Structures are given as structure tokens and as C-alpha cells.
mmCIF file of the N, C-alpha and C atoms, coordinates in Angstrom:
data_MODEL
# 
_entry.id   MODEL 
# 
loop_
_atom_site.group_PDB 
_atom_site.id 
_atom_site.type_symbol 
_atom_site.label_atom_id 
_atom_site.label_alt_id 
_atom_site.label_comp_id 
_atom_site.label_asym_id 
_atom_site.label_entity_id 
_atom_site.label_seq_id 
_atom_site.pdbx_PDB_ins_code 
_atom_site.Cartn_x 
_atom_site.Cartn_y 
_atom_site.Cartn_z 
_atom_site.occupancy 
_atom_site.B_iso_or_equiv 
_atom_site.pdbx_formal_charge 
_atom_site.auth_seq_id 
_atom_site.auth_comp_id 
_atom_site.auth_asym_id 
_atom_site.auth_atom_id 
_atom_site.pdbx_PDB_model_num 
ATOM 1   N N  . UNK A 1 1  ? 83.668 92.431  79.081  1.00 0.00 ? 1  UNK A N  1 
ATOM 2   C CA . UNK A 1 1  ? 83.449 91.351  78.158  1.00 0.00 ? 1  UNK A CA 1 
ATOM 3   C C  . UNK A 1 1  ? 83.617 91.847  76.758  1.00 0.00 ? 1  UNK A C  1 
ATOM 4   N N  . UNK A 1 2  ? 84.109 91.033  75.905  1.00 0.00 ? 2  UNK A N  1 
ATOM 5   C CA . UNK A 1 2  ? 84.210 91.425  74.502  1.00 0.00 ? 2  UNK A CA 1 
ATOM 6   C C  . UNK A 1 2  ? 82.901 91.202  73.815  1.00 0.00 ? 2  UNK A C  1 
ATOM 7   N N  . UNK A 1 3  ? 82.550 92.103  72.885  1.00 0.00 ? 3  UNK A N  1 
ATOM 8   C CA . UNK A 1 3  ? 81.248 91.987  72.175  1.00 0.00 ? 3  UNK A CA 1 
ATOM 9   C C  . UNK A 1 3  ? 81.183 90.694  71.325  1.00 0.00 ? 3  UNK A C  1 
ATOM 10  N N  . UNK A 1 4  ? 82.338 90.127  70.950  1.00 0.00 ? 4  UNK A N  1 
ATOM 11  C CA . UNK A 1 4  ? 82.359 88.889  70.195  1.00 0.00 ? 4  UNK A CA 1 
ATOM 12  C C  . UNK A 1 4  ? 81.691 87.749  70.963  1.00 0.00 ? 4  UNK A C  1 
ATOM 13  N N  . UNK A 1 5  ? 81.681 87.846  72.268  1.00 0.00 ? 5  UNK A N  1 
ATOM 14  C CA . UNK A 1 5  ? 81.057 86.841  73.110  1.00 0.00 ? 5  UNK A CA 1 
ATOM 15  C C  . UNK A 1 5  ? 79.560 86.698  72.821  1.00 0.00 ? 5  UNK A C  1 
ATOM 16  N N  . UNK A 1 6  ? 78.950 87.730  72.274  1.00 0.00 ? 6  UNK A N  1 
ATOM 17  C CA . UNK A 1 6  ? 77.522 87.700  71.949  1.00 0.00 ? 6  UNK A CA 1 
ATOM 18  C C  . UNK A 1 6  ? 77.189 86.597  70.930  1.00 0.00 ? 6  UNK A C  1 
ATOM 19  N N  . UNK A 1 7  ? 78.186 86.193  70.157  1.00 0.00 ? 7  UNK A N  1 
ATOM 20  C CA . UNK A 1 7  ? 77.962 85.133  69.157  1.00 0.00 ? 7  UNK A CA 1 
ATOM 21  C C  . UNK A 1 7  ? 77.772 83.748  69.797  1.00 0.00 ? 7  UNK A C  1 
ATOM 22  N N  . UNK A 1 8  ? 78.213 83.588  71.043  1.00 0.00 ? 8  UNK A N  1 
ATOM 23  C CA . UNK A 1 8  ? 78.164 82.224  71.616  1.00 0.00 ? 8  UNK A CA 1 
ATOM 24  C C  . UNK A 1 8  ? 77.335 82.102  72.889  1.00 0.00 ? 8  UNK A C  1 
ATOM 25  N N  . UNK A 1 9  ? 76.997 83.244  73.524  1.00 0.00 ? 9  UNK A N  1 
ATOM 26  C CA . UNK A 1 9  ? 76.180 83.139  74.748  1.00 0.00 ? 9  UNK A CA 1 
ATOM 27  C C  . UNK A 1 9  ? 74.701 83.228  74.413  1.00 0.00 ? 9  UNK A C  1 
ATOM 28  N N  . UNK A 1 10 ? 73.889 82.649  75.303  1.00 0.00 ? 10 UNK A N  1 
ATOM 29  C CA . UNK A 1 10 ? 72.426 82.699  75.114  1.00 0.00 ? 10 UNK A CA 1 
ATOM 30  C C  . UNK A 1 10 ? 71.774 82.735  76.480  1.00 0.00 ? 10 UNK A C  1 
ATOM 31  N N  . UNK A 1 11 ? 70.479 82.951  76.485  1.00 0.00 ? 11 UNK A N  1 
ATOM 32  C CA . UNK A 1 11 ? 69.696 82.985  77.738  1.00 0.00 ? 11 UNK A CA 1 
ATOM 33  C C  . UNK A 1 11 ? 69.782 81.608  78.394  1.00 0.00 ? 11 UNK A C  1 
ATOM 34  N N  . UNK A 1 12 ? 70.178 81.559  79.653  1.00 0.00 ? 12 UNK A N  1 
ATOM 35  C CA . UNK A 1 12 ? 70.284 80.249  80.368  1.00 0.00 ? 12 UNK A CA 1 
ATOM 36  C C  . UNK A 1 12 ? 68.895 79.628  80.608  1.00 0.00 ? 12 UNK A C  1 
ATOM 37  N N  . UNK A 1 13 ? 67.848 80.425  80.565  1.00 0.00 ? 13 UNK A N  1 
ATOM 38  C CA . UNK A 1 13 ? 66.517 79.894  80.838  1.00 0.00 ? 13 UNK A CA 1 
ATOM 39  C C  . UNK A 1 13 ? 65.868 79.233  79.612  1.00 0.00 ? 13 UNK A C  1 
ATOM 40  N N  . UNK A 1 14 ? 65.963 79.888  78.444  1.00 0.00 ? 14 UNK A N  1 
ATOM 41  C CA . UNK A 1 14 ? 65.272 79.368  77.269  1.00 0.00 ? 14 UNK A CA 1 
ATOM 42  C C  . UNK A 1 14 ? 66.175 79.202  76.023  1.00 0.00 ? 14 UNK A C  1 
ATOM 43  N N  . UNK A 1 15 ? 67.444 79.516  76.163  1.00 0.00 ? 15 UNK A N  1 
ATOM 44  C CA . UNK A 1 15 ? 68.432 79.330  75.080  1.00 0.00 ? 15 UNK A CA 1 
ATOM 45  C C  . UNK A 1 15 ? 68.228 80.242  73.891  1.00 0.00 ? 15 UNK A C  1 
ATOM 46  N N  . UNK A 1 16 ? 67.489 81.338  74.033  1.00 0.00 ? 16 UNK A N  1 
ATOM 47  C CA . UNK A 1 16 ? 67.321 82.326  72.952  1.00 0.00 ? 16 UNK A CA 1 
ATOM 48  C C  . UNK A 1 16 ? 68.460 83.336  72.990  1.00 0.00 ? 16 UNK A C  1 
ATOM 49  N N  . UNK A 1 17 ? 68.529 84.142  71.911  1.00 0.00 ? 17 UNK A N  1 
ATOM 50  C CA . UNK A 1 17 ? 69.557 85.156  71.814  1.00 0.00 ? 17 UNK A CA 1 
ATOM 51  C C  . UNK A 1 17 ? 69.424 86.242  72.883  1.00 0.00 ? 17 UNK A C  1 
ATOM 52  N N  . UNK A 1 18 ? 70.553 86.881  73.189  1.00 0.00 ? 18 UNK A N  1 
ATOM 53  C CA . UNK A 1 18 ? 70.582 87.990  74.148  1.00 0.00 ? 18 UNK A CA 1 
ATOM 54  C C  . UNK A 1 18 ? 70.922 89.281  73.372  1.00 0.00 ? 18 UNK A C  1 
ATOM 55  N N  . UNK A 1 19 ? 70.345 90.364  73.825  1.00 0.00 ? 19 UNK A N  1 
ATOM 56  C CA . UNK A 1 19 ? 70.595 91.687  73.244  1.00 0.00 ? 19 UNK A CA 1 
ATOM 57  C C  . UNK A 1 19 ? 71.410 92.475  74.271  1.00 0.00 ? 19 UNK A C  1 
ATOM 58  N N  . UNK A 1 20 ? 72.465 93.142  73.797  1.00 0.00 ? 20 UNK A N  1 
ATOM 59  C CA . UNK A 1 20 ? 73.377 93.865  74.676  1.00 0.00 ? 20 UNK A CA 1 
ATOM 60  C C  . UNK A 1 20 ? 73.057 95.359  74.693  1.00 0.00 ? 20 UNK A C  1 
ATOM 61  N N  . UNK A 1 21 ? 72.917 95.930  75.905  1.00 0.00 ? 21 UNK A N  1 
ATOM 62  C CA . UNK A 1 21 ? 72.783 97.358  76.089  1.00 0.00 ? 21 UNK A CA 1 
ATOM 63  C C  . UNK A 1 21 ? 73.992 97.811  76.891  1.00 0.00 ? 21 UNK A C  1 
ATOM 64  N N  . UNK A 1 22 ? 74.875 98.575  76.258  1.00 0.00 ? 22 UNK A N  1 
ATOM 65  C CA . UNK A 1 22 ? 76.165 98.986  76.860  1.00 0.00 ? 22 UNK A CA 1 
ATOM 66  C C  . UNK A 1 22 ? 76.009 100.264 77.632  1.00 0.00 ? 22 UNK A C  1 
ATOM 67  N N  . UNK A 1 23 ? 76.441 100.218 78.909  1.00 0.00 ? 23 UNK A N  1 
ATOM 68  C CA . UNK A 1 23 ? 76.451 101.425 79.753  1.00 0.00 ? 23 UNK A CA 1 
ATOM 69  C C  . UNK A 1 23 ? 77.848 102.031 79.827  1.00 0.00 ? 23 UNK A C  1 
ATOM 70  N N  . UNK A 1 24 ? 78.889 101.182 79.791  1.00 0.00 ? 24 UNK A N  1 
ATOM 71  C CA . UNK A 1 24 ? 80.266 101.687 79.845  1.00 0.00 ? 24 UNK A CA 1 
ATOM 72  C C  . UNK A 1 24 ? 81.184 100.742 79.099  1.00 0.00 ? 24 UNK A C  1 
ATOM 73  N N  . UNK A 1 25 ? 82.131 101.371 78.335  1.00 0.00 ? 25 UNK A N  1 
ATOM 74  C CA . UNK A 1 25 ? 83.151 100.599 77.595  1.00 0.00 ? 25 UNK A CA 1 
ATOM 75  C C  . UNK A 1 25 ? 84.515 101.111 78.006  1.00 0.00 ? 25 UNK A C  1 
ATOM 76  N N  . UNK A 1 26 ? 85.501 100.223 77.944  1.00 0.00 ? 26 UNK A N  1 
ATOM 77  C CA . UNK A 1 26 ? 86.874 100.599 78.219  1.00 0.00 ? 26 UNK A CA 1 
ATOM 78  C C  . UNK A 1 26 ? 87.794 99.756  77.360  1.00 0.00 ? 26 UNK A C  1 
ATOM 79  N N  . UNK A 1 27 ? 88.609 100.409 76.552  1.00 0.00 ? 27 UNK A N  1 
ATOM 80  C CA . UNK A 1 27 ? 89.546 99.718  75.660  1.00 0.00 ? 27 UNK A CA 1 
ATOM 81  C C  . UNK A 1 27 ? 88.843 98.654  74.777  1.00 0.00 ? 27 UNK A C  1 
ATOM 82  N N  . UNK A 1 28 ? 87.654 98.994  74.269  1.00 0.00 ? 28 UNK A N  1 
ATOM 83  C CA . UNK A 1 28 ? 86.941 98.096  73.379  1.00 0.00 ? 28 UNK A CA 1 
ATOM 84  C C  . UNK A 1 28 ? 86.184 96.971  74.078  1.00 0.00 ? 28 UNK A C  1 
ATOM 85  N N  . UNK A 1 29 ? 86.199 96.944  75.408  1.00 0.00 ? 29 UNK A N  1 
ATOM 86  C CA . UNK A 1 29 ? 85.465 95.897  76.130  1.00 0.00 ? 29 UNK A CA 1 
ATOM 87  C C  . UNK A 1 29 ? 84.295 96.522  76.886  1.00 0.00 ? 29 UNK A C  1 
ATOM 88  N N  . UNK A 1 30 ? 83.195 95.788  76.969  1.00 0.00 ? 30 UNK A N  1 
ATOM 89  C CA . UNK A 1 30 ? 82.038 96.228  77.706  1.00 0.00 ? 30 UNK A CA 1 
ATOM 90  C C  . UNK A 1 30 ? 82.315 96.003  79.176  1.00 0.00 ? 30 UNK A C  1 
ATOM 91  N N  . UNK A 1 31 ? 82.309 97.090  79.947  1.00 0.00 ? 31 UNK A N  1 
ATOM 92  C CA . UNK A 1 31 ? 82.559 96.998  81.393  1.00 0.00 ? 31 UNK A CA 1 
ATOM 93  C C  . UNK A 1 31 ? 81.281 96.988  82.191  1.00 0.00 ? 31 UNK A C  1 
ATOM 94  N N  . UNK A 1 32 ? 80.210 97.600  81.666  1.00 0.00 ? 32 UNK A N  1 
ATOM 95  C CA . UNK A 1 32 ? 78.941 97.620  82.376  1.00 0.00 ? 32 UNK A CA 1 
ATOM 96  C C  . UNK A 1 32 ? 77.834 97.685  81.362  1.00 0.00 ? 32 UNK A C  1 
ATOM 97  N N  . UNK A 1 33 ? 76.718 97.010  81.677  1.00 0.00 ? 33 UNK A N  1 
ATOM 98  C CA . UNK A 1 33 ? 75.578 97.008  80.796  1.00 0.00 ? 33 UNK A CA 1 
ATOM 99  C C  . UNK A 1 33 ? 74.570 95.943  81.177  1.00 0.00 ? 33 UNK A C  1 
ATOM 100 N N  . UNK A 1 34 ? 73.710 95.651  80.244  1.00 0.00 ? 34 UNK A N  1 
ATOM 101 C CA . UNK A 1 34 ? 72.646 94.689  80.500  1.00 0.00 ? 34 UNK A CA 1 
ATOM 102 C C  . UNK A 1 34 ? 72.481 93.774  79.280  1.00 0.00 ? 34 UNK A C  1 
ATOM 103 N N  . UNK A 1 35 ? 72.306 92.484  79.555  1.00 0.00 ? 35 UNK A N  1 
ATOM 104 C CA . UNK A 1 35 ? 71.961 91.528  78.502  1.00 0.00 ? 35 UNK A CA 1 
ATOM 105 C C  . UNK A 1 35 ? 70.482 91.192  78.719  1.00 0.00 ? 35 UNK A C  1 
ATOM 106 N N  . UNK A 1 36 ? 69.700 91.267  77.620  1.00 0.00 ? 36 UNK A N  1 
ATOM 107 C CA . UNK A 1 36 ? 68.253 91.020  77.712  1.00 0.00 ? 36 UNK A CA 1 
ATOM 108 C C  . UNK A 1 36 ? 67.897 89.924  76.714  1.00 0.00 ? 36 UNK A C  1 
ATOM 109 N N  . UNK A 1 37 ? 67.144 88.939  77.184  1.00 0.00 ? 37 UNK A N  1 
ATOM 110 C CA . UNK A 1 37 ? 66.701 87.858  76.336  1.00 0.00 ? 37 UNK A CA 1 
ATOM 111 C C  . UNK A 1 37 ? 65.666 88.365  75.341  1.00 0.00 ? 37 UNK A C  1 
ATOM 112 N N  . UNK A 1 38 ? 65.849 87.993  74.065  1.00 0.00 ? 38 UNK A N  1 
ATOM 113 C CA . UNK A 1 38 ? 64.928 88.464  73.014  1.00 0.00 ? 38 UNK A CA 1 
ATOM 114 C C  . UNK A 1 38 ? 63.597 87.747  73.087  1.00 0.00 ? 38 UNK A C  1 
ATOM 115 N N  . UNK A 1 39 ? 63.479 86.665  73.851  1.00 0.00 ? 39 UNK A N  1 
ATOM 116 C CA . UNK A 1 39 ? 62.231 85.913  73.915  1.00 0.00 ? 39 UNK A CA 1 
ATOM 117 C C  . UNK A 1 39 ? 61.487 86.147  75.247  1.00 0.00 ? 39 UNK A C  1 
ATOM 118 N N  . UNK A 1 40 ? 62.137 85.790  76.359  1.00 0.00 ? 40 UNK A N  1 
ATOM 119 C CA . UNK A 1 40 ? 61.448 85.878  77.657  1.00 0.00 ? 40 UNK A CA 1 
ATOM 120 C C  . UNK A 1 40 ? 61.602 87.237  78.348  1.00 0.00 ? 40 UNK A C  1 
ATOM 121 N N  . UNK A 1 41 ? 62.561 88.059  77.879  1.00 0.00 ? 41 UNK A N  1 
ATOM 122 C CA . UNK A 1 41 ? 62.713 89.392  78.442  1.00 0.00 ? 41 UNK A CA 1 
ATOM 123 C C  . UNK A 1 41 ? 63.522 89.462  79.712  1.00 0.00 ? 41 UNK A C  1 
ATOM 124 N N  . UNK A 1 42 ? 64.017 88.332  80.212  1.00 0.00 ? 42 UNK A N  1 
ATOM 125 C CA . UNK A 1 42 ? 64.851 88.325  81.436  1.00 0.00 ? 42 UNK A CA 1 
ATOM 126 C C  . UNK A 1 42 ? 66.131 89.112  81.188  1.00 0.00 ? 42 UNK A C  1 
ATOM 127 N N  . UNK A 1 43 ? 66.574 89.844  82.198  1.00 0.00 ? 43 UNK A N  1 
ATOM 128 C CA . UNK A 1 43 ? 67.781 90.649  82.048  1.00 0.00 ? 43 UNK A CA 1 
ATOM 129 C C  . UNK A 1 43 ? 68.911 90.109  82.930  1.00 0.00 ? 43 UNK A C  1 
ATOM 130 N N  . UNK A 1 44 ? 70.128 90.287  82.445  1.00 0.00 ? 44 UNK A N  1 
ATOM 131 C CA . UNK A 1 44 ? 71.335 89.829  83.156  1.00 0.00 ? 44 UNK A CA 1 
ATOM 132 C C  . UNK A 1 44 ? 72.350 90.964  83.161  1.00 0.00 ? 44 UNK A C  1 
ATOM 133 N N  . UNK A 1 45 ? 72.887 91.277  84.306  1.00 0.00 ? 45 UNK A N  1 
ATOM 134 C CA . UNK A 1 45 ? 73.834 92.388  84.373  1.00 0.00 ? 45 UNK A CA 1 
ATOM 135 C C  . UNK A 1 45 ? 75.222 92.044  83.862  1.00 0.00 ? 45 UNK A C  1 
ATOM 136 N N  . UNK A 1 46 ? 75.930 93.058  83.356  1.00 0.00 ? 46 UNK A N  1 
ATOM 137 C CA . UNK A 1 46 ? 77.334 92.960  83.064  1.00 0.00 ? 46 UNK A CA 1 
ATOM 138 C C  . UNK A 1 46 ? 77.999 93.977  84.001  1.00 0.00 ? 46 UNK A C  1 
ATOM 139 N N  . UNK A 1 47 ? 78.838 93.447  84.895  1.00 0.00 ? 47 UNK A N  1 
ATOM 140 C CA . UNK A 1 47 ? 79.497 94.290  85.897  1.00 0.00 ? 47 UNK A CA 1 
ATOM 141 C C  . UNK A 1 47 ? 80.978 93.992  85.890  1.00 0.00 ? 47 UNK A C  1 
ATOM 142 N N  . UNK A 1 48 ? 81.785 95.047  85.847  1.00 0.00 ? 48 UNK A N  1 
ATOM 143 C CA . UNK A 1 48 ? 83.257 94.929  85.807  1.00 0.00 ? 48 UNK A CA 1 
ATOM 144 C C  . UNK A 1 48 ? 83.711 94.038  84.663  1.00 0.00 ? 48 UNK A C  1 
ATOM 145 N N  . UNK A 1 49 ? 82.968 94.099  83.543  1.00 0.00 ? 49 UNK A N  1 
ATOM 146 C CA . UNK A 1 49 ? 83.341 93.305  82.355  1.00 0.00 ? 49 UNK A CA 1 
ATOM 147 C C  . UNK A 1 49 ? 82.917 91.858  82.387  1.00 0.00 ? 49 UNK A C  1 
ATOM 148 N N  . UNK A 1 50 ? 82.158 91.464  83.392  1.00 0.00 ? 50 UNK A N  1 
ATOM 149 C CA . UNK A 1 50 ? 81.774 90.048  83.555  1.00 0.00 ? 50 UNK A CA 1 
ATOM 150 C C  . UNK A 1 50 ? 80.244 89.934  83.447  1.00 0.00 ? 50 UNK A C  1 
ATOM 151 N N  . UNK A 1 51 ? 79.765 89.139  82.465  1.00 0.00 ? 51 UNK A N  1 
ATOM 152 C CA . UNK A 1 51 ? 78.315 88.922  82.372  1.00 0.00 ? 51 UNK A CA 1 
ATOM 153 C C  . UNK A 1 51 ? 77.880 87.926  83.445  1.00 0.00 ? 51 UNK A C  1 
ATOM 154 N N  . UNK A 1 52 ? 76.836 88.258  84.189  1.00 0.00 ? 52 UNK A N  1 
ATOM 155 C CA . UNK A 1 52 ? 76.290 87.371  85.215  1.00 0.00 ? 52 UNK A CA 1 
ATOM 156 C C  . UNK A 1 52 ? 75.096 86.664  84.614  1.00 0.00 ? 52 UNK A C  1 
ATOM 157 N N  . UNK A 1 53 ? 75.303 85.438  84.155  1.00 0.00 ? 53 UNK A N  1 
ATOM 158 C CA . UNK A 1 53 ? 74.240 84.683  83.500  1.00 0.00 ? 53 UNK A CA 1 
ATOM 159 C C  . UNK A 1 53 ? 73.561 83.700  84.423  1.00 0.00 ? 53 UNK A C  1 
ATOM 160 N N  . UNK A 1 54 ? 73.665 83.893  85.712  1.00 0.00 ? 54 UNK A N  1 
ATOM 161 C CA . UNK A 1 54 ? 72.935 83.062  86.649  1.00 0.00 ? 54 UNK A CA 1 
ATOM 162 C C  . UNK A 1 54 ? 71.433 83.370  86.549  1.00 0.00 ? 54 UNK A C  1 
ATOM 163 N N  . UNK A 1 55 ? 70.573 82.382  86.621  1.00 0.00 ? 55 UNK A N  1 
ATOM 164 C CA . UNK A 1 55 ? 69.138 82.650  86.627  1.00 0.00 ? 55 UNK A CA 1 
ATOM 165 C C  . UNK A 1 55 ? 68.790 83.555  87.812  1.00 0.00 ? 55 UNK A C  1 
ATOM 166 N N  . UNK A 1 56 ? 67.719 84.335  87.712  1.00 0.00 ? 56 UNK A N  1 
ATOM 167 C CA . UNK A 1 56 ? 67.395 85.333  88.742  1.00 0.00 ? 56 UNK A CA 1 
ATOM 168 C C  . UNK A 1 56 ? 67.355 84.802  90.151  1.00 0.00 ? 56 UNK A C  1 
ATOM 169 N N  . UNK A 1 57 ? 66.770 83.635  90.391  1.00 0.00 ? 57 UNK A N  1 
ATOM 170 C CA . UNK A 1 57 ? 66.689 83.097  91.750  1.00 0.00 ? 57 UNK A CA 1 
ATOM 171 C C  . UNK A 1 57 ? 68.079 82.769  92.307  1.00 0.00 ? 57 UNK A C  1 
ATOM 172 N N  . UNK A 1 58 ? 68.970 82.328  91.453  1.00 0.00 ? 58 UNK A N  1 
ATOM 173 C CA . UNK A 1 58 ? 70.345 82.008  91.914  1.00 0.00 ? 58 UNK A CA 1 
ATOM 174 C C  . UNK A 1 58 ? 71.166 83.274  92.154  1.00 0.00 ? 58 UNK A C  1 
ATOM 175 N N  . UNK A 1 59 ? 70.890 84.338  91.410  1.00 0.00 ? 59 UNK A N  1 
ATOM 176 C CA . UNK A 1 59 ? 71.594 85.636  91.605  1.00 0.00 ? 59 UNK A CA 1 
ATOM 177 C C  . UNK A 1 59 ? 71.263 86.174  92.974  1.00 0.00 ? 59 UNK A C  1 
ATOM 178 N N  . UNK A 1 60 ? 69.983 86.057  93.376  1.00 0.00 ? 60 UNK A N  1 
ATOM 179 C CA . UNK A 1 60 ? 69.561 86.563  94.685  1.00 0.00 ? 60 UNK A CA 1 
ATOM 180 C C  . UNK A 1 60 ? 70.231 85.793  95.802  1.00 0.00 ? 60 UNK A C  1 
ATOM 181 N N  . UNK A 1 61 ? 70.374 84.480  95.649  1.00 0.00 ? 61 UNK A N  1 
ATOM 182 C CA . UNK A 1 61 ? 71.034 83.659  96.685  1.00 0.00 ? 61 UNK A CA 1 
ATOM 183 C C  . UNK A 1 61 ? 72.510 83.988  96.763  1.00 0.00 ? 61 UNK A C  1 
ATOM 184 N N  . UNK A 1 62 ? 73.169 84.231  95.604  1.00 0.00 ? 62 UNK A N  1 
ATOM 185 C CA . UNK A 1 62 ? 74.593 84.525  95.564  1.00 0.00 ? 62 UNK A CA 1 
ATOM 186 C C  . UNK A 1 62 ? 74.937 85.850  96.219  1.00 0.00 ? 62 UNK A C  1 
ATOM 187 N N  . UNK A 1 63 ? 74.038 86.809  96.122  1.00 0.00 ? 63 UNK A N  1 
ATOM 188 C CA . UNK A 1 63 ? 74.323 88.131  96.708  1.00 0.00 ? 63 UNK A CA 1 
ATOM 189 C C  . UNK A 1 63 ? 73.963 88.209  98.195  1.00 0.00 ? 63 UNK A C  1 
ATOM 190 N N  . UNK A 1 64 ? 73.276 87.206  98.718  1.00 0.00 ? 64 UNK A N  1 
ATOM 191 C CA . UNK A 1 64 ? 72.886 87.211  100.124 1.00 0.00 ? 64 UNK A CA 1 
ATOM 192 C C  . UNK A 1 64 ? 74.024 86.754  101.041 1.00 0.00 ? 64 UNK A C  1 
# 
């Protein structure tokens, strides 16, 4: 994901800002990391350059 995306995405639960913690970058794009809500503290993974903004209960269902 491009870091510019941080300007438009927000926490799907409470609509607050997200903070990006980058684990891996490739060609200027974030390939792995974590997005953390600045208000509720919920975390969302970034895997293969794709932020997974599904709420936690839906993420568990999708991986099952």
C-alpha cells in the first residue's frame, strides 16, 4: 500500500485516524506492517501490500 493512503483511510469501528507501523517496504510501498487506531487501539494487518480493514470478528470468519 502507498503511504498516501493514510490520508483517506480510518478505523472501520470508530472512524478515528490510524497509525502505520511499517515492517517491510518495497519500491516505496508498504508490503507488511500494522495499522493501529489512535482511539480504540484496534490493530489491522498489512500483508502483501494490502491493508485488511475488516473488523476483528469478520477477519476471524474470513480466515476460517
